[in-house]
N, CA, C and O atoms as a GROMACS GRO file, in nm:
protein
  224
    1MET      N    1  10.041  10.889  10.235
    1MET     CA    2  10.028  10.749  10.263
    1MET      C    3   9.945  10.728  10.390
    1MET      O    4   9.861  10.638  10.395
    2LEU      N    5   9.967  10.810  10.489
    2LEU     CA    6   9.891  10.795  10.613
    2LEU      C    7   9.743  10.822  10.594
    2LEU      O    8   9.659  10.761  10.661
    3ALA      N    9   9.710  10.912  10.503
    3ALA     CA   10   9.569  10.943  10.479
    3ALA      C   11   9.496  10.825  10.415
    3ALA      O   12   9.375  10.811  10.435
    4LEU      N   13   9.566  10.742  10.341
    4LEU     CA   14   9.504  10.627  10.274
    4LEU      C   15   9.503  10.501  10.360
    4LEU      O   16   9.435  10.404  10.326
    5LYS      N   17   9.576  10.500  10.470
    5LYS     CA   18   9.590  10.381  10.553
    5LYS      C   19   9.462  10.356  10.632
    5LYS      O   20   9.412  10.444  10.701
    6LYS      N   21   9.410  10.234  10.621
    6LYS     CA   22   9.296  10.191  10.701
    6LYS      C   23   9.348  10.132  10.832
    6LYS      O   24   9.464  10.093  10.840
    7HIS      N   25   9.262  10.126  10.933
    7HIS     CA   26   9.307  10.073  11.061
    7HIS      C   27   9.339   9.924  11.056
    7HIS      O   28   9.407   9.872  11.145
    8THR      N   29   9.293   9.856  10.953
    8THR     CA   30   9.324   9.713  10.938
    8THR      C   31   9.453   9.689  10.861
    8THR      O   32   9.501   9.576  10.855
    9ASP      N   33   9.510   9.794  10.802
    9ASP     CA   34   9.636   9.782  10.729
    9ASP      C   35   9.753   9.801  10.823
    9ASP      O   36   9.744   9.873  10.922
   10ALA      N   37   9.864   9.735  10.792
   10ALA     CA   38   9.986   9.754  10.868
   10ALA      C   39  10.078   9.850  10.791
   10ALA      O   40  10.083   9.848  10.668
   11LEU      N   41  10.149   9.932  10.866
   11LEU     CA   42  10.247  10.024  10.808
   11LEU      C   43  10.375  10.010  10.888
   11LEU      O   44  10.377  10.032  11.009
   12ILE      N   45  10.483   9.973  10.819
   12ILE     CA   46  10.614   9.962  10.882
   12ILE      C   47  10.708  10.057  10.810
   12ILE      O   48  10.728  10.047  10.689
   13VAL      N   49  10.766  10.149  10.885
   13VAL     CA   50  10.860  10.246  10.830
   13VAL      C   51  10.998  10.206  10.878
   13VAL      O   52  11.027  10.210  10.998
   14TYR      N   53  11.084  10.167  10.785
   14TYR     CA   54  11.222  10.128  10.819
   14TYR      C   55  11.313  10.245  10.790
   14TYR      O   56  11.323  10.291  10.676
   15THR      N   57  11.379  10.293  10.892
   15THR     CA   58  11.472  10.404  10.878
   15THR      C   59  11.599  10.371  10.956
   15THR      O   60  11.601  10.387  11.078
   16PRO      N   61  11.705  10.325  10.889
   16PRO     CA   62  11.826  10.286  10.961
   16PRO      C   63  11.892  10.401  11.036
   16PRO      O   64  11.963  10.379  11.134
   17THR      N   65  11.870  10.522  10.990
   17THR     CA   66  11.918  10.639  11.063
   17THR      C   67  11.798  10.720  11.105
   17THR      O   68  11.692  10.714  11.042
   18VAL      N   69  11.812  10.796  11.209
   18VAL     CA   70  11.699  10.873  11.260
   18VAL      C   71  11.687  11.002  11.180
   18VAL      O   72  11.753  11.102  11.210
   19TRP      N   73  11.604  11.000  11.078
   19TRP     CA   74  11.585  11.118  10.993
   19TRP      C   75  11.443  11.170  10.996
   19TRP      O   76  11.413  11.273  10.936
   20LEU      N   77  11.354  11.099  11.066
   20LEU     CA   78  11.214  11.140  11.068
   20LEU      C   79  11.194  11.260  11.162
   20LEU      O   80  11.249  11.265  11.272
   21ASP      N   81  11.115  11.354  11.116
   21ASP     CA   82  11.078  11.469  11.195
   21ASP      C   83  10.985  11.424  11.308
   21ASP      O   84  10.910  11.328  11.292
   22GLU      N   85  10.990  11.491  11.421
   22GLU     CA   86  10.906  11.455  11.536
   22GLU      C   87  10.758  11.458  11.500
   22GLU      O   88  10.681  11.374  11.548
   23GLU      N   89  10.716  11.553  11.419
   23GLU     CA   90  10.575  11.563  11.380
   23GLU      C   91  10.533  11.441  11.298
   23GLU      O   92  10.422  11.390  11.315
   24ILE      N   93  10.619  11.394  11.209
   24ILE     CA   94  10.590  11.275  11.129
   24ILE      C   95  10.582  11.153  11.219
   24ILE      O   96  10.493  11.069  11.202
   25LYS      N   97  10.672  11.142  11.315
   25LYS     CA   98  10.669  11.030  11.409
   25LYS      C   99  10.538  11.028  11.487
   25LYS      O  100  10.479  10.921  11.507
   26LYS      N  101  10.492  11.144  11.531
   26LYS     CA  102  10.366  11.152  11.605
   26LYS      C  103  10.248  11.107  11.519
   26LYS      O  104  10.160  11.035  11.567
   27GLU      N  105  10.247  11.148  11.393
   27GLU     CA  106  10.139  11.110  11.302
   27GLU      C  107  10.138  10.958  11.279
   27GLU      O  108  10.032  10.896  11.277
   28ILE      N  109  10.256  10.900  11.262
   28ILE     CA  110  10.265  10.755  11.242
   28ILE      C  111  10.219  10.682  11.368
   28ILE      O  112  10.147  10.582  11.358
   29ASN      N  113  10.260  10.729  11.484
   29ASN     CA  114  10.225  10.663  11.610
   29ASN      C  115  10.077  10.672  11.643
   29ASN      O  116  10.028  10.593  11.724
   30LYS      N  117  10.005  10.767  11.584
   30LYS     CA  118   9.861  10.779  11.606
   30LYS      C  119   9.783  10.666  11.539
   30LYS      O  120   9.672  10.634  11.582
   31LYS      N  121   9.838  10.608  11.436
   31LYS     CA  122   9.769  10.506  11.357
   31LYS      C  123   9.787  10.368  11.420
   31LYS      O  124   9.894  10.336  11.471
   32GLN      N  125   9.681  10.286  11.414
   32GLN     CA  126   9.692  10.148  11.460
   32GLN      C  127   9.780  10.069  11.367
   32GLN      O  128   9.788  10.099  11.248
   33ASN      N  129   9.847   9.968  11.420
   33ASN     CA  130   9.932   9.876  11.342
   33ASN      C  131  10.040   9.950  11.264
   33ASN      O  132  10.071   9.913  11.150
   34SER      N  133  10.096  10.054  11.323
   34SER     CA  134  10.204  10.129  11.259
   34SER      C  135  10.330  10.119  11.343
   34SER      O  136  10.326  10.133  11.466
   35PHE      N  137  10.442  10.095  11.276
   35PHE     CA  138  10.568  10.075  11.345
   35PHE      C  139  10.677  10.159  11.279
   35PHE      O  140  10.680  10.174  11.157
   36ILE      N  141  10.765  10.213  11.361
   36ILE     CA  142  10.886  10.279  11.312
   36ILE      C  143  11.002  10.193  11.360
   36ILE      O  144  11.018  10.170  11.480
   37VAL      N  145  11.083  10.147  11.266
   37VAL     CA  146  11.188  10.050  11.297
   37VAL      C  147  11.322  10.103  11.248
   37VAL      O  148  11.331  10.162  11.141
   38ASN      N  149  11.428  10.081  11.329
   38ASN     CA  150  11.561  10.122  11.285
   38ASN      C  151  11.661  10.006  11.289
   38ASN      O  152  11.779  10.026  11.260
   39LEU      N  153  11.616   9.887  11.323
   39LEU     CA  154  11.703   9.769  11.325
   39LEU      C  155  11.643   9.660  11.237
   39LEU      O  156  11.522   9.639  11.237
   40ARG      N  157  11.728   9.590  11.162
   40ARG     CA  158  11.677   9.487  11.070
   40ARG      C  159  11.608   9.374  11.144
   40ARG      O  160  11.508   9.322  11.096
   41GLY      N  161  11.661   9.334  11.259
   41GLY     CA  162  11.598   9.227  11.336
   41GLY      C  163  11.460   9.265  11.385
   41GLY      O  164  11.367   9.184  11.382
   42LYS      N  165  11.446   9.388  11.428
   42LYS     CA  166  11.315   9.438  11.471
   42LYS      C  167  11.221   9.450  11.353
   42LYS      O  168  11.100   9.428  11.367
   43LEU      N  169  11.274   9.483  11.237
   43LEU     CA  170  11.194   9.490  11.115
   43LEU      C  171  11.131   9.355  11.086
   43LEU      O  172  11.011   9.348  11.058
   44LEU      N  173  11.208   9.250  11.090
   44LEU     CA  174  11.156   9.116  11.065
   44LEU      C  175  11.050   9.079  11.166
   44LEU      O  176  10.946   9.024  11.130
   45ASN      N  177  11.074   9.110  11.293
   45ASN     CA  178  10.977   9.081  11.398
   45ASN      C  179  10.846   9.156  11.372
   45ASN      O  180  10.738   9.098  11.384
   46ASP      N  181  10.854   9.283  11.337
   46ASP     CA  182  10.733   9.363  11.313
   46ASP      C  183  10.659   9.317  11.189
   46ASP      O  184  10.536   9.327  11.184
   47VAL      N  185  10.729   9.268  11.089
   47VAL     CA  186  10.662   9.212  10.971
   47VAL      C  187  10.581   9.089  11.012
   47VAL      O  188  10.465   9.074  10.972
   48LEU      N  189  10.639   9.002  11.090
   48LEU     CA  190  10.567   8.882  11.136
   48LEU      C  191  10.448   8.919  11.224
   48LEU      O  192  10.340   8.863  11.208
   49VAL      N  193  10.467   9.011  11.315
   49VAL     CA  194  10.355   9.054  11.402
   49VAL      C  195  10.244   9.116  11.318
   49VAL      O  196  10.126   9.092  11.344
   50SER      N  197  10.280   9.195  11.218
   50SER     CA  198  10.180   9.258  11.131
   50SER      C  199  10.102   9.153  11.053
   50SER      O  200   9.981   9.167  11.034
   51MET      N  201  10.170   9.051  11.008
   51MET     CA  202  10.101   8.945  10.934
   51MET      C  203  10.002   8.871  11.024
   51MET      O  204   9.895   8.831  10.979
   52ILE      N  205  10.037   8.854  11.149
   52ILE     CA  206   9.949   8.786  11.242
   52ILE      C  207   9.829   8.873  11.280
   52ILE      O  208   9.715   8.826  11.282
   53THR      N  209   9.854   9.000  11.309
   53THR     CA  210   9.747   9.087  11.358
   53THR      C  211   9.654   9.138  11.248
   53THR      O  212   9.539   9.170  11.276
   54THR      N  213   9.701   9.146  11.126
   54THR     CA  214   9.615   9.197  11.019
   54THR      C  215   9.570   9.088  10.924
   54THR      O  216   9.502   9.117  10.825
   55GLY      N  217   9.606   8.963  10.950
   55GLY     CA  218   9.566   8.852  10.863
   55GLY      C  219   9.417   8.832  10.863
   55GLY      O  220   9.349   8.859  10.962
   56GLN      N  221   9.367   8.783  10.753
   56GLN     CA  222   9.224   8.763  10.738
   56GLN      C  223   9.190   8.617  10.742
   56GLN      O  224   9.073   8.580  10.731
   0.00000   0.00000   0.00000
């Protein structure tokens, strides 16, 4: 999925428990407009921010 992501696309990874490997987290954090979220409230906020920043 990360290989197909363009810098104008948003990627939000919702993981209620911390199961992501550190290497995967680093790869996600390297990409623009990418978020790792573990709280539902933060998820909603990041969806709204993504819509604003990547809107055309």
